[in-house]
C-alpha positions as CSV (number, residue, x, y, z in Angstrom):
1,M,-11.0,29.3,-25.2
2,Q,-9.3,31.0,-22.2
3,Y,-10.9,28.4,-19.9
4,M,-9.6,25.6,-22.1
5,K,-6.1,27.0,-22.1
6,K,-6.1,27.4,-18.3
7,N,-7.5,23.9,-17.8
8,A,-4.8,22.4,-20.1
9,A,-2.1,24.3,-18.3
10,S,-3.4,23.0,-14.9
11,L,-3.5,19.5,-16.3
12,G,0.1,19.9,-17.5
13,V,1.3,21.1,-14.1
14,T,-0.5,18.1,-12.5
15,L,1.2,15.7,-14.8
16,V,4.6,17.3,-14.2
17,L,4.1,17.1,-10.4
18,A,3.2,13.4,-10.7
19,L,6.2,12.5,-12.9
20,A,8.7,14.5,-10.9
21,F,7.5,13.1,-7.6
22,S,7.6,9.5,-9.0
23,L,11.1,9.9,-10.4
24,I,12.5,11.3,-7.1
25,F,10.5,9.4,-4.4
26,Y,9.6,6.0,-5.9
27,I,13.2,5.0,-5.5
28,C,12.5,1.2,-5.6
29,N,11.6,1.4,-9.3
30,T,12.8,4.8,-10.5
31,P,14.5,4.8,-14.0
32,I,17.2,7.1,-12.5
33,G,18.6,4.2,-10.5
34,A,16.4,1.8,-8.6
35,C,17.4,0.3,-5.2
36,I,14.5,-2.2,-5.4
37,G,13.7,-2.4,-1.6
38,S,12.3,-5.2,0.5
39,D,8.4,-5.1,0.2
40,N,8.8,-4.0,-3.4
41,A,10.9,-7.0,-4.1
42,M,8.3,-9.3,-2.5
43,Y,5.7,-7.8,-4.8
44,L,7.9,-8.0,-7.9
45,T,8.4,-11.7,-7.1
46,M,4.7,-12.2,-6.5
47,G,3.7,-10.4,-9.7
48,T,6.2,-12.3,-11.8
49,A,5.1,-15.6,-10.3
50,L,1.5,-14.8,-11.1
51,A,2.4,-13.7,-14.7
52,Q,4.1,-17.1,-15.1
53,G,1.0,-19.1,-14.0
54,Y,1.3,-19.4,-10.2
55,A,-2.0,-19.3,-8.4
56,P,-2.6,-16.5,-5.8
57,Y,-2.2,-17.5,-2.1
58,T,-2.1,-21.2,-2.7
59,E,1.2,-21.1,-4.7
60,I,2.5,-17.6,-3.9
61,F,1.5,-16.1,-0.5
62,D,1.2,-12.7,1.0
63,H,-1.0,-11.5,3.8
64,K,-2.4,-8.6,1.7
65,G,-5.6,-8.4,-0.3
66,P,-6.3,-9.9,-3.7
67,L,-6.4,-6.6,-5.5
68,L,-2.7,-6.1,-4.6
69,F,-2.0,-9.4,-6.3
70,I,-3.8,-8.1,-9.5
71,L,-1.9,-4.8,-9.3
72,Q,1.4,-6.7,-9.1
73,W,0.5,-9.2,-11.8
74,L,-0.6,-6.5,-14.4
75,P,2.8,-4.8,-15.0
76,Q,4.7,-8.1,-15.0
77,A,2.2,-9.7,-17.4
78,L,2.6,-6.7,-19.7
79,A,6.4,-6.5,-19.5
80,G,7.5,-10.2,-19.2
81,G,8.4,-10.3,-15.5
82,Y,10.7,-8.6,-13.0
83,S,10.2,-5.3,-14.8
84,L,10.9,-2.2,-12.6
85,S,9.9,0.2,-15.3
86,A,6.4,-1.3,-15.7
87,V,5.8,-0.9,-12.0
88,F,7.2,2.7,-12.1
89,W,4.7,3.7,-14.8
90,Q,1.8,2.1,-12.9
91,Q,2.8,4.1,-9.8
92,A,3.1,7.3,-11.8
93,I,-0.4,6.8,-13.2
94,F,-1.9,6.1,-9.8
95,L,-0.3,9.2,-8.4
96,F,-1.5,11.3,-11.4
97,V,-5.1,10.1,-10.7
98,C,-4.7,11.0,-7.1
99,L,-3.7,14.5,-8.0
100,L,-6.5,14.8,-10.6
101,I,-9.0,13.9,-7.8
102,L,-7.4,16.5,-5.5
103,R,-7.8,19.0,-8.3
104,A,-11.5,18.3,-8.6
105,M,-11.8,18.4,-4.8
106,A,-10.1,21.8,-4.7
107,R,-12.5,23.1,-7.3
108,E,-15.4,21.8,-5.2
109,V,-14.4,23.7,-2.1
110,R,-13.1,26.8,-4.0
111,A,-9.5,26.2,-3.0
112,P,-6.4,26.7,-5.2
113,E,-5.6,23.5,-7.0
114,I,-1.8,23.3,-7.1
115,P,-1.3,24.2,-3.4
116,V,-3.7,21.4,-2.5
117,Q,-1.8,19.0,-4.6
118,L,1.5,20.1,-3.1
119,A,0.1,19.6,0.4
120,Y,-0.7,16.0,-0.4
121,L,2.7,15.4,-1.9
122,A,4.4,17.0,1.1
123,L,2.3,14.8,3.4
124,I,3.2,11.5,1.8
125,A,6.8,12.3,0.7
126,P,8.5,11.2,3.9
127,H,6.5,8.0,4.1
128,V,6.4,6.4,0.7
129,A,9.3,4.0,1.6
130,G,10.4,3.7,-2.0
131,G,6.9,3.1,-3.4
132,N,4.8,0.2,-4.8
133,L,3.0,-0.3,-1.5
134,T,-0.7,-1.0,-0.7
135,E,-1.2,2.4,0.9
136,E,-0.2,4.4,-2.2
137,Y,-2.6,2.4,-4.4
138,A,-5.4,2.6,-1.9
139,A,-5.0,6.4,-1.7
140,V,-6.7,6.6,-5.1
141,F,-9.8,4.8,-3.8
142,T,-9.9,6.8,-0.6
143,L,-9.8,10.1,-2.5
144,A,-12.5,8.9,-4.9
145,G,-14.8,8.1,-2.0
146,L,-14.1,11.4,-0.2
147,L,-14.8,13.3,-3.4
148,A,-18.1,11.5,-3.9
149,A,-19.2,12.3,-0.3
150,L,-18.1,15.9,-0.6
151,R,-20.0,16.5,-3.8
152,V,-23.2,15.0,-2.5
153,F,-23.3,15.8,1.2
154,S,-22.0,19.4,0.9
155,R,-25.6,20.1,-0.2
156,D,-29.0,19.4,1.4
157,V,-29.9,15.7,1.1
158,P,-33.6,15.2,0.3
159,K,-35.5,12.8,2.5
160,D,-36.4,10.5,-0.3
161,G,-32.6,10.1,-1.1
162,R,-32.9,11.0,-4.8
163,G,-29.5,11.2,-6.5
164,L,-27.7,9.2,-3.7
165,M,-27.4,5.8,-5.3
166,L,-24.6,6.6,-7.7
167,P,-22.3,8.4,-5.2
168,A,-23.1,5.6,-2.6
169,A,-22.0,3.1,-5.2
170,V,-18.8,5.0,-5.8
171,L,-18.2,5.0,-2.1
172,G,-18.9,1.3,-1.7
173,A,-16.7,0.4,-4.7
174,A,-13.9,2.6,-3.3
175,A,-14.0,1.1,0.2
176,T,-14.1,-2.4,-1.2
177,A,-11.1,-1.7,-3.5
178,A,-9.2,-0.2,-0.5
179,F,-10.1,-3.2,1.6
180,M,-8.9,-5.6,-1.1
181,T,-5.4,-4.0,-1.2
182,R,-5.1,-4.4,2.6
183,A,-7.9,-4.5,5.1
184,N,-6.8,-1.6,7.3
185,N,-6.7,0.7,4.2
186,A,-10.5,0.7,4.2
187,L,-10.8,2.1,7.7
188,P,-11.1,5.8,6.7
189,L,-13.9,5.2,4.2
190,C,-15.7,2.7,6.4
191,A,-15.7,5.2,9.2
192,L,-16.9,8.0,6.9
193,A,-19.8,5.8,5.7
194,G,-20.7,4.7,9.2
195,V,-20.9,8.2,10.6
196,M,-22.8,9.5,7.6
197,T,-25.4,6.6,8.0
198,L,-25.8,7.5,11.7
199,C,-26.4,11.2,10.7
200,L,-29.0,10.2,8.1
201,L,-30.7,8.0,10.7
202,A,-30.7,10.8,13.3
203,G,-32.3,13.1,10.7
204,R,-35.0,10.4,10.1
205,K,-34.0,10.2,6.4
206,F,-34.8,6.5,6.2
207,A,-35.4,6.5,2.4
208,A,-32.0,8.1,1.9
209,V,-30.4,5.4,4.1
210,R,-32.1,2.7,2.0
211,R,-30.8,4.2,-1.3
212,C,-27.4,4.7,0.1
213,A,-27.3,1.1,1.4
214,L,-28.5,-0.2,-2.0
215,G,-25.9,1.9,-3.9
216,C,-23.1,1.0,-1.5
217,L,-24.0,-2.7,-1.9
218,T,-24.0,-2.3,-5.7
219,G,-20.5,-0.8,-5.5
220,V,-19.2,-3.6,-3.3
221,L,-20.5,-6.2,-5.7
222,I,-19.1,-4.4,-8.8
223,V,-15.6,-4.5,-7.3
224,G,-15.7,-7.5,-5.1
225,G,-17.8,-9.9,-7.3
226,P,-15.3,-10.4,-10.1
227,I,-12.4,-10.8,-7.6
228,V,-14.4,-13.5,-5.7
229,V,-15.1,-15.3,-8.9
230,W,-11.4,-15.1,-9.9
231,L,-10.3,-16.5,-6.5
232,T,-12.9,-19.2,-6.6
233,G,-11.8,-20.2,-10.1
234,E,-8.2,-20.4,-8.8
235,G,-9.3,-22.5,-5.8
236,A,-7.9,-19.8,-3.5
237,L,-11.0,-18.1,-2.0
238,G,-10.5,-19.7,1.5
239,E,-6.8,-19.0,1.5
240,A,-7.4,-15.4,0.4
241,I,-9.8,-14.9,3.4
242,Y,-7.2,-16.5,5.7
243,A,-4.3,-14.5,4.4
244,S,-5.8,-11.0,3.9
245,I,-8.0,-11.1,7.1
246,T,-7.1,-13.7,9.6
247,H,-3.3,-13.8,9.1
248,N,-3.2,-10.0,8.6
249,M,-4.8,-9.5,12.0
250,M,-2.4,-11.9,13.6
251,Y,0.6,-10.2,12.0
252,A,-0.6,-6.8,13.2
253,Q,-0.5,-8.0,16.8
254,T,3.2,-9.1,16.6
255,G,5.9,-6.7,17.5
256,G,4.8,-5.3,20.8
257,G,5.8,-1.7,20.5
258,S,4.0,0.8,22.8
259,R,1.4,2.8,20.8
260,L,1.4,5.7,23.4
261,Q,5.2,6.0,23.3
262,I,5.3,6.0,19.5
263,L,2.5,8.6,19.4
264,L,4.2,11.0,21.9
265,T,7.9,10.6,21.3
266,S,8.5,9.7,17.6
267,G,8.3,11.4,14.2
268,Y,5.8,8.7,13.3
269,G,3.4,9.8,16.0
270,W,3.8,13.5,15.3
271,A,3.1,12.9,11.6
272,A,0.0,11.0,12.5
273,M,-1.2,13.8,14.7
274,L,-0.5,16.4,12.0
275,M,-2.6,14.4,9.5
276,L,-5.3,14.0,12.1
277,G,-5.3,17.7,13.0
278,L,-5.6,18.8,9.4
279,S,-8.4,16.4,8.8
280,L,-10.3,17.4,11.9
281,A,-9.8,21.1,11.0
282,G,-11.4,20.4,7.6
283,G,-14.3,18.7,9.4
284,A,-14.6,21.7,11.6
285,V,-14.8,24.0,8.6
286,L,-17.6,22.0,7.2
287,F,-19.4,21.8,10.5
288,F,-19.1,25.4,11.7
289,A,-18.3,27.6,8.8
290,R,-20.3,25.9,6.1
291,G,-23.1,24.5,8.2
292,R,-22.7,20.9,6.9
293,R,-22.8,19.2,10.2
294,A,-23.4,15.6,8.9
295,L,-20.5,15.9,6.4
296,G,-18.3,17.6,9.0
297,L,-18.9,14.7,11.5
298,S,-18.3,12.2,8.7
299,V,-15.0,13.7,7.8
300,A,-14.0,13.6,11.5
301,G,-14.9,9.9,11.4
302,C,-12.8,9.5,8.3
303,A,-9.9,11.3,10.1
304,L,-10.1,9.0,13.1
305,G,-10.3,6.0,10.8
306,G,-7.0,7.0,9.1
307,F,-5.4,7.6,12.5
308,M,-6.6,4.2,13.7
309,A,-5.1,2.6,10.6
310,A,-1.7,4.0,11.6
311,F,-1.9,2.5,15.1
312,I,-4.0,-0.6,14.7
313,S,-0.8,-2.6,14.4
314,H,2.1,-3.0,16.8
315,K,4.4,-2.4,13.9
316,F,4.9,1.3,12.9
317,Y,6.2,1.4,9.4
318,N,6.1,4.9,7.9
319,H,4.1,3.9,4.9
320,Y,1.1,3.1,7.2
321,L,0.7,6.9,7.6
322,I,-0.2,7.3,4.0
323,V,-3.7,6.0,4.8
324,G,-4.5,9.2,6.6
325,A,-3.1,11.6,3.9
326,P,-6.1,11.8,1.6
327,C,-8.4,13.1,4.4
328,A,-5.6,15.5,5.6
329,A,-5.2,16.9,2.1
330,M,-8.9,17.4,1.9
331,G,-8.7,19.2,5.2
332,A,-6.0,21.5,3.9
333,A,-8.2,22.2,0.8
334,L,-11.2,23.1,3.0
335,I,-9.1,25.4,5.2
336,M,-7.6,27.2,2.1
337,G,-11.0,27.4,0.5
338,E,-12.6,29.1,3.5
339,L,-10.0,31.9,3.6
340,R,-10.6,35.2,1.7
341,G,-8.5,38.2,0.6
342,R,-5.1,38.8,2.1
343,N,-5.5,36.1,4.6
344,R,-6.0,33.6,1.8
345,R,-3.0,34.8,-0.2
346,N,-0.7,34.8,2.8
347,A,-1.9,31.4,4.0
348,V,-1.6,29.8,0.6
349,A,1.9,31.3,0.1
350,G,3.0,30.1,3.5
351,A,1.6,26.6,2.9
352,C,3.3,26.4,-0.5
353,A,6.6,27.4,1.1
354,V,6.3,24.9,3.9
355,C,5.4,22.1,1.3
356,A,8.3,23.1,-0.9
357,V,10.8,22.9,2.1
358,C,9.3,19.5,3.1
359,L,9.6,18.1,-0.4
360,I,13.2,19.3,-0.8
361,V,14.3,18.0,2.6
362,S,12.5,14.6,2.0
363,G,13.9,14.4,-1.5
364,V,17.5,14.9,-0.5
365,S,17.1,12.3,2.3
366,V,15.4,9.7,0.2
367,N,17.9,10.0,-2.6
368,K,20.8,9.6,-0.3
369,T,19.1,6.3,0.5
370,R,18.6,5.5,-3.2
371,A,22.2,6.3,-4.0
372,M,23.6,4.1,-1.2
373,G,21.3,1.2,-2.2
374,Y,22.0,1.6,-5.9
375,D,25.8,1.6,-5.4
376,E,25.6,-1.6,-3.4
377,L,23.2,-3.3,-5.7
378,D,25.6,-4.1,-8.5
379,T,27.7,-6.3,-6.3
380,F,24.7,-7.9,-4.7
381,A,23.0,-8.6,-8.0
382,A,26.2,-10.1,-9.5
383,D,26.6,-12.4,-6.5
384,A,22.9,-13.5,-6.8
385,R,23.2,-14.2,-10.5
386,E,26.4,-16.2,-10.1
387,L,25.0,-18.4,-7.4
388,Y,21.7,-19.0,-9.2
389,A,23.6,-19.9,-12.4
390,M,24.9,-23.0,-10.6
391,V,21.4,-24.4,-10.3
392,P,20.7,-26.5,-13.4
393,E,18.0,-25.0,-15.6
394,D,15.9,-28.2,-15.6
395,E,15.9,-28.1,-11.7
396,R,15.0,-24.5,-11.2
397,D,11.3,-25.4,-10.5
398,S,12.7,-27.0,-7.3
399,F,14.5,-24.0,-6.0
400,M,14.0,-22.0,-2.8
401,A,15.6,-18.9,-1.3
402,Y,15.0,-19.3,2.4
403,R,14.9,-16.3,4.7
404,V,17.0,-14.1,2.4
405,E,16.5,-10.5,1.4
406,P,13.6,-10.7,-1.0
407,R,15.5,-8.7,-3.6
408,W,17.7,-11.7,-4.1
409,Y,14.9,-13.2,-6.2
410,V,14.6,-10.1,-8.3
411,C,18.4,-9.8,-8.9
412,A,18.7,-13.5,-9.8
413,K,15.4,-13.5,-11.6
414,A,14.5,-16.6,-9.7
415,L,11.1,-17.9,-8.5
416,P,10.4,-20.0,-5.4
417,C,8.9,-23.5,-5.3
418,M,7.2,-22.9,-2.0
419,R,4.4,-20.4,-1.4
420,F,5.9,-19.0,1.8
421,Y,8.8,-17.4,0.0
422,F,9.9,-14.6,2.4
423,L,10.4,-13.9,6.1
424,Q,9.2,-17.4,6.9
425,E,9.9,-17.3,10.7
426,I,8.3,-13.8,10.9
427,L,5.2,-15.0,9.2
428,A,5.2,-18.0,11.5
429,D,5.6,-15.7,14.5
430,A,2.1,-14.5,13.7
431,D,0.7,-18.0,13.0
432,P,2.7,-21.1,14.0
433,A,0.8,-23.2,11.4
434,V,2.9,-21.5,8.7
435,M,6.0,-23.1,10.0
436,D,4.3,-26.5,10.4
437,E,3.4,-26.3,6.7
438,I,6.9,-25.3,5.7
439,V,8.5,-28.1,7.7
440,A,6.0,-30.6,6.3
441,E,6.8,-29.5,2.7
442,F,10.6,-29.8,3.4
443,E,10.0,-33.3,4.7
444,S,7.6,-34.5,1.9
445,D,8.9,-32.6,-1.2
446,P,12.1,-30.9,-0.3
447,P,13.5,-28.3,-2.7
448,A,16.5,-29.7,-4.6
449,W,18.3,-26.4,-4.2
450,V,18.2,-23.8,-1.4
451,V,19.9,-20.4,-0.9
452,I,20.3,-19.2,2.6
453,Y,22.1,-16.4,4.4
454,Y,25.7,-17.1,5.3
455,N,26.9,-16.5,8.8
456,R,24.1,-14.3,10.1
457,E,22.0,-14.2,13.3
458,F,18.2,-13.8,12.9
459,G,15.5,-12.6,15.1
460,P,13.4,-14.7,15.4
461,P,15.9,-17.4,14.7
462,Y,15.5,-20.3,12.4
463,D,12.9,-22.8,13.5
464,P,15.0,-25.7,15.0
465,R,13.3,-28.2,12.7
466,V,14.3,-26.2,9.6
467,A,17.8,-25.8,10.9
468,E,18.1,-29.5,11.4
469,I,16.9,-30.2,7.9
470,F,19.5,-27.9,6.5
471,E,22.2,-29.5,8.6
472,T,21.3,-33.1,7.9
473,Q,19.7,-33.2,4.4
474,Y,21.6,-30.5,2.5
475,E,25.2,-30.1,1.5
476,F,27.2,-26.9,0.9
477,V,27.8,-26.1,-2.8
478,D,29.2,-22.6,-3.0
479,A,28.9,-19.1,-1.5
480,R,28.8,-15.5,-2.9
481,G,28.7,-12.5,-0.6
482,Q,26.4,-13.2,2.3
483,Y,24.7,-16.2,0.7
484,Q,25.4,-19.8,0.3
485,L,23.9,-22.4,-2.1
486,L,22.9,-25.8,-0.7
487,A,21.9,-29.0,-2.6
488,H,19.6,-31.6,-1.3
489,T,21.5,-34.9,-0.6
490,G,18.5,-37.1,-1.1
491,G,18.8,-38.5,2.4
492,E,16.4,-38.3,5.3
493,G,19.0,-37.1,7.9
494,E,20.7,-39.2,10.6
């Protein structure tokens, strides 16, 4: 009875932590005043389009994985479209599951549960960028894979590999799910599995390798199989491969920022090194203190995979750092679990104090951002609605907002008639074929109505072909705020 009460109290604290963090830090969708955000707005548009019958990739494009499309479709399918609250609850549930896995992980290594959960929250708090991003969803899968590896390989592995198929299937399913949110999100689990395989081979445990391979393949098929079937049925499998792998790799190479400079001279680099250090420290505990050399090396591989995910791109958005947070949180758990007596009490108290300060400072900062965005949003939304109201309802299936802030779609509750619906020239900077397709569509089946920015310079600038089309084939209708509405004249230019 006492255990049940203690367990219920622990679950209650976990739930409170998940809800409180979600309300404060997921500012793009929080019920206390959402500021929507850029990537979040793209995904809200994507999810609403899918809920209204658009096909993934071929009719609504993003260079993320197909599981993200499903995760954005689900709340909008349930709530009717452009629902911030539905996304909020999905995020809160995912975070709650993350904290539950961390709770189980802490028990596995004999660490205090709440401090481990606080460590994870403090690690991600400065980097969630308003929420509803691939990295936060993939964290659930990374943590599940780490827990499966920890539970199995923290003990002696028999040469015949008995008992390995199920955890290997969990690891394979988790890595596939992470990959199918965005490819680089799978790097930590892929690195962990790769190093573990090498360790089993070095120990001549070939039967264990075979069982692990079979289990991992089973997990890959369980998660990947239905998604491939769905994409094939939508006629989008080839485009999904292009978008989530080929185009994603091209996009990662645009930008040109110096990785070494970012690593050594920016908060981004210091945060990445902190997560790497915690993760490697956890691997060292396993390797030296607990004598689990294969698992310790595998955790080190996982740490390097998370670090690589933060620097594989020439773009350094803070939310990329979340990929390394699950392994860092496990490292913190292993360190706390290894301490005893007064050292443990002092270290845990100090860690909780540091985490609390980090959460408070991050919370104050992020909610200043939220308040500023929320105050400005009313005017922005009113301008968007007024401009979109001028488009006849029977012509709204031929409407396009070109190179505008993606939240314009959300505020106007509009949907695009072209699949490349955001940051067109930036997507084309990664692959010029994107702009060729856009120009061809403007020439063959031009939108009847277009909203564009009013009097603003871009980098990269409008493609000259698109600029000429706007100048010669469209006429000004009206303007609100920074945006103007154009109507197609029906002509072919001069």
